[in-house]
C-alpha positions in Angstrom: 18.0 -15.7 33.1 17.1 -19.3 33.6 14.8 -20.2 36.4 13.2 -16.7 36.7 9.5 -16.4 35.8 8.6 -14.1 32.9 7.5 -10.6 34.0 3.7 -10.4 34.2 3.6 -7.7 31.4 5.6 -9.9 28.9 2.6 -11.1 26.9 1.4 -7.5 26.5 4.8 -6.4 25.3 5.0 -9.4 22.8 1.5 -8.6 21.5 2.5 -4.9 21.0 5.5 -6.1 19.0 3.3 -8.2 16.8 1.0 -5.3 16.1 3.9 -3.1 15.2 5.2 -5.7 12.8 1.8 -6.3 11.2 1.6 -5.9 7.4 0.2 -2.5 6.3 -3.2 -2.8 4.7 -4.5 -1.3 1.6 -7.8 -0.8 3.6 -6.1 2.3 5.1 -6.0 4.0 1.7 -8.7 6.2 0.1 -10.5 4.9 -3.0 -8.5 7.2 -5.2 -5.2 6.1 -3.7 -6.2 2.4 -4.3 -6.9 3.4 -7.9 -3.4 4.8 -8.2 -1.9 1.7 -6.7 -3.9 -0.5 -9.1 -2.5 1.5 -12.0 1.0 0.9 -10.7 0.4 -2.8 -10.3 -0.7 -2.9 -14.0 2.6 -1.3 -14.9 1.3 2.1 -15.9 3.3 5.3 -15.6 2.0 8.3 -13.6 1.1 10.0 -16.8 -0.9 7.0 -18.0 -2.7 6.6 -14.7 -3.6 10.3 -14.8 -4.9 10.0 -18.4 -7.1 6.9 -17.4 -8.4 8.6 -14.3 -8.8 12.1 -15.8 -6.4 13.8 -13.5 -2.9 15.3 -13.9 0.2 13.2 -13.5 1.2 15.6 -10.7 -2.0 14.7 -8.8 -1.1 11.0 -9.3 2.4 11.7 -7.8 0.8 13.3 -4.8 -1.6 10.3 -4.2 1.2 7.9 -4.8 3.4 9.6 -2.2 0.5 9.7 0.4 -0.1 6.0 -0.2 3.5 5.2 0.3 3.6 7.2 3.5 0.4 5.5 4.9 1.9 2.1 4.1 5.2 3.0 5.6 7.3 2.3 2.5 10.0 4.4 0.9 10.2 2.9 -2.7 7.9 1.6 -5.4 9.2 -1.9 -5.0 8.0 -2.1 -1.4 4.7 -0.6 -2.4 4.2 -3.1 -5.1 5.1 -6.0 -2.8 2.3 -5.0 -0.5 -0.1 -4.4 -3.4 0.5 -7.7 -5.0 -0.2 -9.6 -1.8 -3.5 -7.7 -1.3 -4.4 -7.2 -5.0 -8.0 -8.4 -4.4 -8.6 -5.1 -2.5 -7.7 -3.0 -5.5 -10.3 -1.7 -8.0 -10.1 -2.7 -11.6 -9.0 0.3 -13.7 -9.0 0.7 -17.5 -5.5 0.4 -18.9 -4.5 2.1 -22.2 -4.5 -1.3 -23.8 -8.2 -1.7 -22.9 -9.2 1.3 -25.0 -8.3 -0.3 -28.3 
């Protein structure tokens, strides 16, 4: 309503809203989860990532699912969107092309 001062807690509520809308950070992932995300960014399949890291593709799927949950995304596209923006935080991993 016009003419009424803002409630005193309004800045606090606005700040909370900004925090809730903050972009998820790859810093919240474990090193292994960041390795998995790095493989996905390089376009590798779960099977290829598993081969490069010396783990099973099923383990890759588990780490991928945990990463997605921590970042609050429900699909690979959303995960990659976050990862591309923050790609400097991802470790370099050897791709199958690097082995030639």
